[in-house]
C-alpha positions in Angstrom: 133.8 118.8 71.5 134.0 119.2 67.7 132.6 116.2 65.8 133.4 117.5 62.4 134.8 114.5 60.5 136.8 116.8 58.3 138.6 118.5 61.2 141.8 116.6 60.9 142.1 117.4 57.2 141.3 121.0 57.8 144.2 121.2 60.3 146.5 120.1 57.4 145.3 122.9 55.2 142.5 121.1 53.3 139.2 122.7 53.0 135.7 121.3 52.4 132.5 122.6 50.8 129.5 121.3 49.0 129.7 120.9 45.2 129.7 124.2 43.3 128.5 123.9 39.8 130.9 126.5 38.7 133.8 124.1 39.5 132.2 121.1 38.0 134.6 120.7 35.1 137.5 120.4 37.6 135.6 117.6 39.4 134.9 115.7 36.2 138.6 115.9 35.3 139.4 114.4 38.7 136.7 111.7 38.3 138.3 110.7 35.0 141.8 110.6 36.4 140.4 108.1 38.9 138.6 106.0 36.3 141.7 105.9 34.2 143.6 104.6 37.2 141.0 102.0 38.1 139.7 100.8 34.7 142.0 102.4 32.1 139.4 104.7 30.5 137.5 107.9 31.0 133.9 107.4 32.2 132.5 110.8 32.8 131.4 113.9 30.8 130.6 117.4 32.0 127.1 117.2 30.3 126.1 113.9 32.0 127.3 115.1 35.4 125.4 118.4 35.0 122.3 116.3 34.5 123.1 114.2 37.6 123.4 117.2 39.8 120.2 118.7 38.5 118.2 115.6 39.4 114.7 116.3 41.0 115.0 116.8 44.7 118.8 116.4 44.9 120.3 119.0 47.3 123.9 119.8 46.5 124.3 121.8 49.7 123.1 119.0 52.0 124.1 115.9 50.1 127.6 116.5 48.7 131.0 117.4 49.9 134.2 118.2 48.0 137.7 118.1 49.7 140.1 120.6 48.3 143.9 120.4 48.7 145.9 123.2 50.4 146.5 124.4 46.8 142.7 124.5 46.2 142.5 121.5 43.8 139.7 119.0 44.2 141.0 115.7 45.6 137.9 114.0 46.9 134.1 114.1 46.3 131.3 112.3 48.0 127.6 112.2 47.3 124.7 110.6 49.2 121.7 110.1 47.0 118.9 110.5 49.6 116.4 112.5 47.5 113.6 110.0 47.1 110.4 110.5 49.1 111.0 107.2 50.8 114.8 106.8 50.9 115.0 103.2 52.2 118.4 102.6 50.5 120.3 105.9 50.0 123.4 105.4 47.8 126.8 106.8 48.6 129.2 107.5 45.7 132.7 108.6 46.5 136.0 109.2 44.7 139.5 110.2 45.8 142.1 111.3 43.4 144.5 108.4 43.2 147.6 110.6 43.9 146.0 111.6 47.2 145.0 108.2 48.5 146.2 107.2 52.0 145.7 110.7 53.5 142.5 110.0 55.3 140.3 111.8 52.7 138.1 108.8 52.0 137.7 108.0 55.7 136.6 111.5 56.5 134.1 111.6 53.6 132.6 108.3 54.5 132.2 109.3 58.1 130.4 112.4 57.0 128.1 110.5 54.5 127.2 107.8 57.1 126.3 110.5 59.6 124.3 112.3 56.9 122.6 109.0 56.1 121.1 108.8 59.6 118.6 111.6 58.7 116.7 109.3 56.4 115.5 107.2 59.3 113.0 110.0 60.3 111.6 109.9 56.7 110.9 106.2 56.6 108.1 104.4 58.6 109.5 102.5 61.6 108.5 99.1 60.3 110.7 99.4 57.1 114.3 98.3 56.8 116.8 101.0 55.9 120.4 100.5 54.7 123.0 102.7 52.9 124.6 101.3 49.8 127.7 101.9 47.8 129.7 100.2 45.1 133.3 99.3 44.0 134.4 98.7 40.4 136.7 95.7 39.7 137.2 95.2 43.5 139.6 98.1 43.5 141.5 97.5 46.8 141.5 101.0 48.3 137.8 101.5 47.7 136.9 97.9 48.8 139.0 98.4 52.0 137.4 101.7 52.8 133.8 100.3 52.6 134.7 97.2 54.6 136.4 99.4 57.2 133.0 101.0 57.9 131.3 97.6 58.2 129.8 97.5 54.7 129.3 94.0 53.2 129.1 92.9 49.6 125.5 92.0 48.5 125.4 91.9 44.7 127.5 91.9 41.6 126.8 93.8 38.4 128.4 93.2 35.0 129.2 95.3 32.0 128.7 92.9 29.1 129.8 93.5 25.6 129.4 92.0 22.2 132.1 92.7 19.5 131.0 92.3 15.9 133.2 90.2 13.7 130.2 89.9 11.3 126.7 91.4 11.0 124.5 90.3 13.9 121.7 87.9 13.2 118.3 89.3 12.3 115.6 89.4 15.0 113.0 86.6 15.0 109.8 88.2 16.4 107.1 86.2 18.3 103.8 85.9 16.6 101.6 89.0 16.9 104.5 91.4 17.7 105.1 94.5 15.7 107.7 97.2 16.3 107.5 100.9 16.2 109.6 103.9 17.2 109.2 106.0 20.3 107.4 109.4 20.1 108.3 111.4 23.2 105.3 113.6 22.8 102.7 110.8 22.9 104.5 107.7 24.3 106.4 108.9 27.4 103.9 108.0 30.1 102.9 104.6 28.5 106.6 103.6 28.0 107.5 104.7 31.6 104.6 102.6 33.0 105.7 99.6 30.9 109.3 99.9 31.9 108.5 100.4 35.5 106.2 97.4 35.5 108.9 95.2 33.9 111.5 96.3 36.5 109.3 95.4 39.4 110.7 91.9 38.9 114.3 93.1 39.2 116.2 92.7 42.5 116.6 96.0 44.3 113.6 97.7 42.7 111.8 100.1 45.0 108.4 101.4 43.8 108.1 105.2 43.7 104.9 107.2 43.6 104.0 107.7 40.0 104.5 111.4 39.8 107.9 111.2 41.5 109.1 108.2 39.4 107.9 109.7 36.1 109.6 113.0 36.8 112.9 111.3 37.6 112.6 109.0 34.5 112.0 112.0 32.2 114.9 113.8 33.7 117.4 111.0 33.2 116.1 109.8 29.8 114.4 112.5 27.8 116.8 115.2 29.0 119.9 113.2 28.7 122.4 114.8 26.3 122.6 111.6 24.2 118.9 111.0 24.0 117.9 109.8 20.5 114.3 108.8 20.0 115.2 107.0 16.8 117.1 104.4 18.9 114.1 103.6 21.1 112.1 100.6 20.0 108.7 99.6 21.3 107.4 96.0 20.8 103.6 96.1 20.5 101.0 93.3 20.8 98.0 95.0 19.5 97.5 98.1 21.6 99.7 96.8 24.4 103.4 97.5 25.0 105.0 94.0 25.3 108.6 95.2 25.7 111.1 97.9 24.7 114.7 98.6 24.1 116.3 102.0 24.5 119.8 102.6 23.1 122.5 105.2 22.7 124.8 105.2 19.7 128.0 105.7 21.7 129.6 105.6 25.1 131.5 108.6 26.5 134.9 108.6 24.9 134.2 105.5 22.9 132.3 106.5 19.7 132.6 102.9 18.3 130.5 101.3 21.1 126.8 101.5 21.1 124.9 101.0 24.3 121.6 99.3 25.3 120.3 101.4 28.3 117.1 99.5 28.9 115.9 96.1 27.7 112.5 95.3 29.2 109.9 92.7 28.6 106.6 92.7 30.6 105.8 89.5 32.4 102.9 88.2 30.1 105.3 88.3 27.1 108.4 86.6 28.7 109.8 83.2 27.6 108.6 83.8 24.1 111.9 85.1 22.5 110.9 88.7 22.6 113.9 89.8 24.7 116.3 88.2 22.3 114.5 89.7 19.3 114.7 93.2 20.8 118.3 92.7 21.6 119.2 91.5 18.1 117.2 94.3 16.6 119.2 96.8 18.7 122.5 95.1 17.7 121.5 95.4 14.0 120.5 99.1 14.2 123.7 100.0 16.0 125.8 97.9 13.7 124.3 99.7 10.7 125.4 103.0 12.3 128.9 101.7 12.2 129.4 100.5 15.7 131.9 97.8 16.2 130.6 96.7 19.6 127.6 97.1 21.9 127.5 97.0 25.7 125.0 97.0 28.6 124.8 96.6 32.3 123.2 93.7 34.1 122.7 92.2 37.6 125.0 89.1 37.6 122.2 87.0 39.2 119.3 88.7 37.6 115.9 87.4 38.9 114.5 87.3 35.3 117.4 85.4 33.7 118.8 88.4 31.8 122.4 87.2 32.0 121.5 83.9 30.3 119.8 85.9 27.5 122.8 88.2 27.0 125.2 85.2 26.8 122.9 83.6 24.3 123.2 86.7 22.2 127.0 86.4 22.3 127.8 88.9 25.0 130.7 88.5 27.4 131.5 90.0 30.8 134.0 92.8 30.5 133.9 94.4 33.9 132.3 93.8 37.3 131.0 96.2 40.0 130.2 95.0 43.5 127.4 96.6 45.5 127.9 97.0 49.3 125.5 97.6 52.1 125.4 98.7 55.7 122.1 98.3 57.6 120.9 101.3 59.6 117.7 99.7 60.9 116.1 96.3 60.6 112.6 95.8 59.5 110.4 94.9 56.4 112.4 95.0 53.2 110.6 97.2 50.7 112.6 96.4 47.6 112.1 93.4 45.2 114.1 90.4 46.5 112.8 87.5 44.5 110.3 86.7 41.7 108.8 83.6 40.1 110.4 83.2 36.7 
């Protein structure tokens, strides 16, 4: 008996293989056709996706599949991000070209990914809970229906929030004793990573990684990002201690007028003192001075640290929502952060 989930597609002339970097530009074009269909704009660049697929420990051969049409055009891609040393929540990302929906491509890819996801159980101690996760933007019906067909349930909502400038943003008001300095990637990388990681321990979904693994991933996704700009990284200091930080980019893919706050983090001893708002307003001012007409960021809609309240106070509004879904593979002790005293 052949249990290949792609067998029915192959009988219709489709063929399937892992991602090949040499065809990445075709895949990115297809990703953007889909994002145009769902949200009305391009979201992906070749440079960012090259960085994604070169992530430490990620195995294209084992963890990706591309479905090609009978005419050899990519019509579906699926990835399962199971490359952490303790993969308690591997993440599935899938896309089907909108002109090829309803042909069973998504179903075959999800069947493959969920079968692949079973292998993480042997990597995780028996007492720990394991689940696979995925996400749907704007509750897009075909994607939502596909995940729910496989028994996945919505667990969390994430917002893209945006402020659009009609006048210069207000100046930051810094708490007593706080000074600001720029980030030096040569001397500050480890200290900034430790401060950011500590702050995000209080965020729902955080799973602590061993230092070497986490630091390597952080450097890959930040310092090696094609849009990395150290002049837009701001560190709030209280004496010799990092109290908080903001890391920004001066544009979004295909929207040069929108700046972006990638990370806004305040360590627990310095919360509830106005530092988060000061960092945010400083970022707004710096991006506004660069000619940006708007600034966006992503946030957990029910942030354990009250981030959504802060962003609304700063004049930001929800522009788009993504829903996170989950399917439990094994019950047990949940290793991720689930709640925190505010």
